[in-house]
C-alpha positions in Angstrom: 14.8 15.6 21.2 15.3 15.5 17.4 19.0 16.3 18.0 19.2 13.4 20.4 17.7 10.7 18.2 20.9 9.1 17.1 22.2 8.8 20.6 19.0 7.3 22.0 18.9 4.8 19.1 22.2 3.3 20.4 21.0 2.7 24.0 21.1 -1.0 24.7 17.9 -2.4 26.4 16.2 -5.7 26.6 14.5 -7.0 23.4 11.1 -6.6 25.1 11.7 -3.0 26.2 13.4 -2.2 22.9 10.3 -3.2 20.9 8.0 -1.3 23.2 10.1 1.9 22.9 11.3 2.0 19.3 9.0 -0.2 17.3 7.3 1.8 14.5 3.5 1.8 13.9 4.3 -1.0 11.4 5.4 -3.3 14.2 3.0 -2.2 16.9 0.7 -4.7 18.6 -2.7 -4.4 17.1 -4.9 -3.8 20.2 -6.7 -0.7 18.9 -7.7 0.8 15.6 -6.2 4.3 16.0 -3.0 4.9 14.0 -0.2 5.1 16.6 2.3 7.9 15.7 5.6 8.7 17.5 7.4 11.9 17.2 10.8 10.3 17.7 12.6 7.1 16.9 12.9 6.7 20.6 9.6 8.0 22.0 9.2 10.0 25.2 5.7 11.3 25.3 4.3 12.3 28.7 1.0 11.2 30.3 -1.9 13.6 30.3 -1.7 14.2 34.1 1.9 15.3 33.8 1.1 17.6 30.9 -1.7 19.2 32.9 0.5 19.7 35.9 3.3 21.3 33.8 0.9 23.6 32.1 -0.9 24.6 35.3 2.1 25.1 37.6 3.6 28.0 35.6 0.4 30.0 36.1 0.6 29.5 39.9 4.3 30.2 40.3 5.3 32.6 37.6 7.6 35.4 38.6 7.2 39.0 37.5 10.2 39.4 35.3 9.2 41.0 32.0 12.3 41.8 29.9 12.0 44.3 27.1 14.1 44.3 24.0 17.3 46.3 24.6 17.0 46.1 28.4 18.8 44.0 30.9 16.3 41.6 32.4 16.0 41.4 36.2 16.7 38.0 37.6 15.1 36.3 40.6 17.0 33.7 42.6 16.6 30.3 40.9 15.6 27.3 42.9 18.2 24.5 43.5 16.5 22.5 40.8 16.8 25.2 38.1 19.6 26.7 36.0 19.9 30.4 36.2 19.6 32.3 32.9 22.7 33.4 31.1 23.7 37.0 31.0 24.0 36.7 27.2 20.4 35.5 26.8 18.0 38.1 25.5 15.1 36.7 27.6 15.1 35.3 31.1 14.4 31.6 31.2 14.9 29.3 34.2 15.6 25.8 33.1 14.1 23.3 35.7 15.8 20.0 35.9 13.6 17.2 34.5 13.6 14.0 36.5 12.2 11.5 34.1 11.0 10.6 30.6 7.8 8.6 29.9 7.5 6.4 26.8 4.0 6.4 25.3 2.2 6.3 22.0 0.0 9.0 20.6 -3.2 7.7 19.1 -4.8 9.7 16.3 -8.0 8.4 14.7 -7.9 8.6 11.0 -4.4 10.1 11.0 -3.0 11.8 7.9 -0.5 14.6 7.3 0.0 17.7 5.2 3.2 19.6 4.6 2.7 23.3 5.2 2.9 25.7 2.3 4.8 29.0 2.3 1.5 30.9 3.1 0.6 28.5 5.9 4.1 28.8 7.4 3.7 32.6 7.4 0.4 32.3 9.1 1.5 29.8 11.8 5.0 31.3 12.5 4.6 35.0 11.7 7.7 36.1 13.5 9.9 33.1 12.8 10.0 32.7 9.0 12.2 35.7 8.5 14.9 34.6 11.0 14.9 30.8 10.7 14.5 28.2 8.0 11.2 26.6 8.9 9.6 23.4 7.7 6.5 21.9 9.2 3.9 19.1 8.9 0.3 19.3 10.1 -1.2 16.1 11.7 -4.9 15.7 11.2 -7.4 13.3 12.6 -10.5 12.4 10.5 -13.9 10.8 11.1 -15.5 9.8 7.8 -15.1 12.9 5.6 -14.4 15.5 8.3 -10.8 16.4 9.3 -9.6 18.5 12.3 -6.1 19.6 13.2 -4.4 17.5 15.9 -1.1 19.3 16.0 1.8 20.7 14.0 5.4 19.3 14.0 7.9 21.9 12.9 11.7 22.4 12.7 13.4 25.8 12.8 17.1 25.9 11.7 19.2 28.9 12.7 22.0 30.5 10.6 24.4 28.6 12.8 22.7 25.3 11.9 21.0 24.6 15.3 17.8 22.7 14.6 14.9 23.3 17.1 11.8 21.1 17.2 8.5 22.9 17.7 5.1 21.4 18.3 1.9 23.4 18.2 -1.5 22.2 19.2 -5.0 23.5 19.8 -5.3 23.7 23.6 -2.6 21.3 24.6 0.6 19.7 23.4 2.5 16.5 24.4 5.4 17.0 26.8 8.3 14.5 26.7 9.6 15.1 30.3 8.3 15.3 33.8 9.3 16.9 37.1 9.2 15.3 40.6 9.2 18.7 42.3 7.5 22.0 41.7 8.9 24.0 38.9 10.0 27.6 38.7 8.4 29.5 35.8 9.6 32.4 33.8 7.8 35.4 32.4 8.7 36.3 28.8 7.0 39.4 27.5 4.1 38.8 29.8 3.7 35.1 28.9 4.4 32.4 31.5 6.9 29.8 30.3 7.9 26.6 31.9 11.4 25.6 30.7 13.4 22.5 31.6 16.5 20.5 30.8 17.4 16.9 30.8 20.9 15.4 30.9 21.7 12.0 29.5 24.1 9.5 30.9 27.4 9.3 29.1 27.5 6.8 26.2 30.3 4.3 25.6 32.4 7.1 24.1 32.0 9.3 27.2 29.6 11.7 25.4 26.8 13.2 27.3 23.9 15.2 25.7 21.7 17.8 27.1 18.2 18.7 26.0 16.5 22.0 26.7 12.7 22.3 26.3 9.9 24.7 27.2 6.1 24.9 27.0 3.7 27.9 27.0 0.4 29.1 25.6 -0.6 32.0 23.4 -4.4 32.5 23.5 -5.7 28.9 23.0 -2.6 27.7 21.1 -0.1 25.6 23.0 3.6 25.4 22.2 6.3 22.9 23.0 9.9 23.8 22.0 12.9 21.5 22.2 16.6 21.7 21.3 19.4 19.2 22.2 23.0 18.5 21.5 26.4 17.8 23.1 26.9 19.2 26.6 29.9 21.2 25.4 27.5 23.3 23.3 25.0 24.0 26.1 25.5 27.8 26.2 24.8 28.1 22.5 21.8 25.7 22.9 20.3 27.8 25.7 20.8 31.1 23.9 19.1 29.7 20.8 16.0 28.3 22.4 15.6 31.4 24.6 15.8 33.7 21.5 13.4 31.5 19.5 10.8 31.4 22.3 11.0 35.2 22.5 10.4 35.4 18.8 7.4 33.1 18.9 5.8 35.0 21.8 6.5 38.4 20.1 4.8 37.1 17.0 1.6 36.2 18.8 -0.5 33.0 18.5 -0.2 31.4 15.1 -3.3 31.0 12.9 -4.0 27.3 13.1 -7.3 27.7 11.3 -5.6 28.4 8.0 -5.8 24.8 6.8 -8.2 23.3 4.3 -7.3 19.6 4.5 -8.6 16.9 2.1 -9.0 13.5 3.7 -7.0 10.9 1.6 -7.8 7.2 1.3 -7.5 5.7 4.7 -8.1 2.2 6.0 -7.4 0.8 9.5 -9.3 -2.5 9.8 -8.7 -5.4 12.1 -9.3 -8.7 10.2 -9.2 -12.4 10.9 -6.6 -14.8 9.4 -8.9 -16.0 6.6 -9.5 -12.4 5.5 -5.8 -11.7 5.7 -5.0 -14.7 3.5 -7.7 -13.6 1.0 -6.3 -10.0 0.7 -5.8 -9.4 -3.0 -2.6 -7.4 -2.6 -0.7 -9.1 0.1 -2.4 -12.4 1.1 -0.2 -14.5 -1.1 2.9 -13.4 0.9 1.7 -14.8 4.2 3.0 -18.2 5.6 0.9 -21.1 4.4 1.7 -22.7 7.8 3.6 -21.6 10.9 5.8 -23.7 13.2 3.9 -26.0 15.7 2.6 -24.2 18.8 2.2 -20.7 17.3 -1.3 -19.4 17.3 -2.8 -16.6 15.3 -3.2 -13.5 17.5 -4.3 -10.6 15.3 -4.1 -8.9 11.9 -4.5 -5.4 10.5 -5.0 -4.1 7.0 -3.8 -0.5 6.8 -3.7 2.1 4.1 -2.4 5.6 4.8 -0.2 8.3 3.2 3.0 6.5 4.1 2.2 2.8 3.8 -0.1 0.3 2.2 0.4 -2.8 4.4 -0.8 -5.9 6.0 0.2 -7.0 9.5 -0.3 -10.5 10.9 1.0 -11.7 14.3 1.2 -15.2 15.8 2.2 -16.0 19.4 3.6 -19.0 21.4 4.1 -18.2 25.1 6.7 -15.4 25.0 7.6 -16.3 21.4 6.2 -14.5 18.4 6.1 -14.3 14.6 5.3 -10.8 13.5 4.7 -10.6 9.7 4.5 -7.3 7.8 3.8 -7.1 4.1 3.9 -3.8 2.1 4.9 -2.2 -1.1 8.6 -1.2 -1.1 9.1 2.5 -0.6 12.1 4.7 -1.2 13.2 4.7 2.5 13.3 0.9 2.4 15.7 0.8 -0.5 18.7 1.9 1.6 18.4 -1.4 3.6 18.6 -3.7 0.6 21.8 -5.8 0.7 23.5 -8.5 -1.4 24.2 -11.8 0.2 27.9 -11.2 -0.6 28.0 -8.1 1.7 28.1 -9.9 5.0 29.1 -6.8 6.8 25.6 -5.5 6.2 23.8 -8.4 8.0 26.0 -11.0 9.6 25.4 -10.6 13.4 28.4 -12.8 14.2 30.6 -9.9 13.2 29.0 -7.6 15.8 29.2 -8.8 19.4 26.6 -7.6 21.9 26.3 -4.8 22.9 26.0 -3.9 19.2 25.7 -0.2 20.1 29.5 -0.5 20.5 30.3 -2.9 17.8 28.2 -1.8 14.8 29.7 1.2 12.8 27.4 4.2 12.8 27.2 4.2 9.0 26.0 0.6 9.0 23.6 0.8 12.0 20.3 1.0 10.0 21.0 -1.8 7.6 22.6 -4.2 10.2 19.6 -3.6 12.4 17.1 -4.6 9.8 18.5 -5.7 6.4 16.5 -6.6 3.3 17.5 -9.6 1.1 16.4 -10.2 -2.5 14.1 -13.3 -2.6 16.2 -14.8 -5.4 19.4 -14.5 -3.3 18.4 -15.4 0.2 20.0 -18.6 1.6 19.7 -20.6 4.8 23.1 -19.3 5.8 21.9 -15.7 5.5 18.9 -16.5 7.8 21.2 -18.2 10.2 23.5 -15.1 10.2 20.5 -13.1 11.4 19.7 -15.5 14.2 20.8 -14.9 17.8 19.7 -15.7 21.4 19.7 -13.6 24.5 18.0 -14.2 27.9 16.1 -11.4 29.6 15.3 -11.6 33.3 12.1 -13.6 33.7 12.0 -14.4 30.0 12.0 -17.7 28.1 14.9 -18.6 25.9 14.3 -18.6 22.1 16.1 -17.9 18.9 15.4 -14.4 17.6 15.7 -12.8 14.1 14.7 -9.7 12.2 15.1 -9.0 8.5 13.1 -8.4 5.3 12.8 -10.2 2.0 11.9 -8.4 -1.3 9.7 -10.2 -3.8 9.7 -7.9 -6.8 8.3 -4.7 -5.3 6.6 -6.5 -2.3 8.5 -6.3 0.9 8.0 -9.0 3.6 9.5 -8.0 7.0 9.6 -10.5 9.8 10.4 -10.3 13.5 10.7 -13.7 15.2 11.3 -15.3 18.5 11.1 -19.0 19.2 11.3 -20.4 15.7 14.3 -21.9 14.0 16.2 -20.4 11.1 15.5 -23.6 9.1 11.7 -23.2 9.6 11.6 -19.6 8.7 13.8 -20.1 5.6 11.4 -22.9 4.4 8.4 -20.5 4.9 10.1 -17.7 2.9 11.0 -20.1 0.1 7.4 -21.2 -0.3 6.0 -17.7 -0.7 4.9 -16.5 -4.1 7.8 -15.2 -6.3 
């Protein structure tokens, strides 16, 4: 779904559902200590029961088609729910139509990552590195000083520029899609493969995307492969994913025991409000007081490879004040804006649905701009304030933006507090 991220980012949903689907770990509700990672900006990870069903069905329903290089593969009649393989494809793959996506988080205790070296790439993708440009990241989970591999996220880019996502895991992988009916499996070089496709609805510009995916196992190593793009390119997409799956299977199971990870400094600790205020690094950047009616809910002190941060949340009915303090990183810098550049933050310039009104090149900064503390004004905060009513929801002013104090970034997400109250809080923070 990596090729589909930009499209999914523009889908308009309610504020509540939007936050559940696309909020990063930095904004997640702090109900458990595991780090919550998401493979995509818009996440579609499947429940375990779906994964088990998808991985089991191919073994029960596989056909006996075993194409050999240079030979024309025989073709069984596809079901009504499957796309027949293309004559141009080197390997026979039936693409079953996926019926749904399931949004979920993946919890990894003591999560940290490691980029694969050239030697590790050769060991994990023995038949792929010579035909594609491959980059990969290993996700590890740790307990005290012991680390084990959770999975590997990789991308393989073809000579034509098609970018395929590959996930490898010991024993099982996470599937993004599910089927309401039994699937028809393929047999590629003796390996059962369950392949599928998912079609999006047309966006406001009439563009529809299609995503092809497949899952299979080699020994005790599980694979998930995904490639998406415009529907007009579907033949090229199908041919690329079919060839890539054949290469992976021909190369045999990757060596996922090649790693020697070193556990970095990690901290994931739930704390109370007094402890949060006493934090040496970030406590001074919390509100001294919050508007009447808001009650402290939870706080988290987190240190990992990507972020050193403090999260504090207050609630008032359906209202909320979510406060995130961290050290500015390079990715954040692209969202910094001057007060004079109203096109970067003034929501009155972009009517709802903003997926249609915000230019693509401004989407990230308009969605969550960062102001300099010495420049921010009440008018700027008011320009970030809007109100929408969801079914069954309470009304309340909403806002989302960040303020930079030196190299310390304060990001807020608010519902139910006024622009004047939030501006006053931000003005009182340590400068």
